[in-house]
Structures are given as structure tokens and as C-alpha cells.
N, C-alpha and C positions, 0 to 999 in steps of 0.2 A: 428093898424097894426097887433098886435098879438091877437089871439083869446083867449089865456089862458096863465097861468104862465109857463106851460110846454114849449110852443112855445117860449116864451120870454127867458127862460133859455137856450134852444137849440141855439137860435140866439146869446146870449151872449157867450156861449161856442165856437161857430164857429168863431166869431170875435176875442175873447180873444186868442184862440189857434193860430190863424194866426198871429195876431199882436205881441203876446209875442214871438213866435219863430223868426219871422223876426227881431224884435227889439233886441232880445237876440243876434242873429248873427251879427247884425250891431254894437252893443256895444262891442262884442268880437273883431270884426275887428278894432274898434277904439283903443282898448287896446293892442291887440297882432299884429296888422297888418293883411292885407288880405292874406289868404292862403286857400288851399283846406280843411284844418282841421276845419275851422270856423263852417261848418254845423254840423260836429260831436260834436264839443265843445258846439254848441248851444243846442244839444239834452241833454247834461249833465246838462247844466244850466237851461234848460227849466222847469222841474217839480216844483222847488221851486218858480221860478218867476211866473209860471202859477198860482199856488195856491194863491200867494200874490196878483196877478192881479185880479183873480176871486173874492177874498174876497173884495178887494177894489172896484171893479166894482159893485158888487151886494149890498154891505152893506154901502158904503160910497159915491163913485162918482155917482152911479146910483141914489141914493136918492137926492143928491144935484142937479144933472141935471134934475131930475123930477120936481124940484121946479123952476129952472131957465128957462128951455126951454119953458114952456107955456107962458112966457112973450114975446116970439118972434114968437110964432105960433098962428095963428087964427084958429078957428074951421073949416073954409072952405078952409084952405090951403091944397095943394096937398100932397100926401104921399111922394113925392120927397123932398119937402121943409121940411117936418117933419123929414125925415131921415137925411138930411144934417144938420139941426140944432142940432138934437140929437147927431149925429156923431161928429160934431164940438165941442160941449161942453163936451162930453164924452172924446174925445181925449185930450182936454186941461187938464181935471182933471186927466186922466190916465198918462199923461206925468209928471205931478207934483208928483203923487203917485209913479210911477215906477222909476222915477229918484231918489227919496229918497231911494227906495229899492236898486237900483244899487250902490249908494254911500255907504250906510251902508254895503251892502254885500261885496263890494270890498275894502273899506277903514275903515269902522267903524265910530264911532262918535269921530273923532279926531279934532285937531285945524283947519284943512282945510276943514271941512265938508261943511260949507256954500259956500265956493268958489267952491268946486267940485260940489255941488248941483246946483249952478247957471250955471256952464259950462255944466253940464249934461242936464239941462232943455233946454238950447239953442241947444245943439247937438241933442237932441232927438226930439224936436218939429219940427226942419227943415226937418226931415225925416218922423216922425210919422204922421204929419198932412196931407201932400200930399199922403202918402202911404194909410192912412185910408180913406180920402175923395175921392181919385181918383181911387184907385185900390181895396183895401180890402173890404170896405163897399159895393161898387156896385157889386163886385163879390160874396160876401157872401149873399147879398140880392137876387141876381139872383138865386143862388143855393137854398137859403131858400124858396123863393117863388115857386120854382119848387116842393119842398118837401111839403110845406104848402101854397097852393094858397090863396091869400088874399081875403077877402070879401070887395067889394067896395061899398061906398056910391056913389050916382050919381055925387057928386062934386069932387070925387077923380080921380086921374089918376095914372097910373103905373110909378114907378121911373125908 
């Protein structure tokens, strides 16, 4: 799908930026309630969360997904199937990673860490998974493929 590491990094930046900002706003709404200030507060919380997400995606989750996903993808599978499988596993890992960040950032490592982490995972996965698979990934892929048209094998089709 990606011709080089630069394209892969740009794609990660696009997905990560979008998902982190939206999920930051969502989690602020869960904590503070919904108001027009959520989007501004999301900007303040974004930089630290973005750096943590980017590090996790590139150095931890991405490596794990790179080992798991090939077990579910065959060489002749379409680009669409590859994208969905990769997005699914990346989203699962990032929910675990970023939920831990959110709990530590908001509560620290207290006696209620594991309970809050469990609640955070459930609250985040129910929004992050459909958001990623149905909205963000398809939209970012469409924009990305306009910027960097893919090179197709004869067995591949456009997502």
C-alpha cells in the first residue's frame, strides 16, 4: 500500500491526528459534559496525547499489528481487506494504549487505576472502533490516495 517509509509515516500522522483529536474531545465530554468548550479544551489536551499516541503507534502497536495482521491477510487479498484488518487491529491496540494514557493523565496510578482503565477501554472502544473503521480510515485513505496514488497489482482493487 505504501511505496516507502515517508508515505507510511504521513499516513500514520493523518490517522493519528484525526483520531486523537476526536477521541480527546469525546473523553473531555465524558468527564466535563457536553459544551461548546469541548473543542477548545481538546486543542489544549491534544499535543501531549498526540505525541503519546504517535510513539505508541509507531514503536509498539504498529510492530505488534505487523506481526498479527499477516495471519489474517492472504497475499492475494484486496487492498480494502488489508486496510480493514490493519485498521481493526491498530484500533484495538491504540484503545488499550491511549486508555492507559487517559487514566494516568487524569487520575495517576491510584487504587482505582484498574477499574478506571477497564471503564476507559469500554467507553473508548465503542466510539473509536466505528469511528476508525467507518469514518476516519476511509476518509484518510481517500485523501491519502489522492496525494499518493497507489500502485496496483492485477489482483488488487481500490478500497
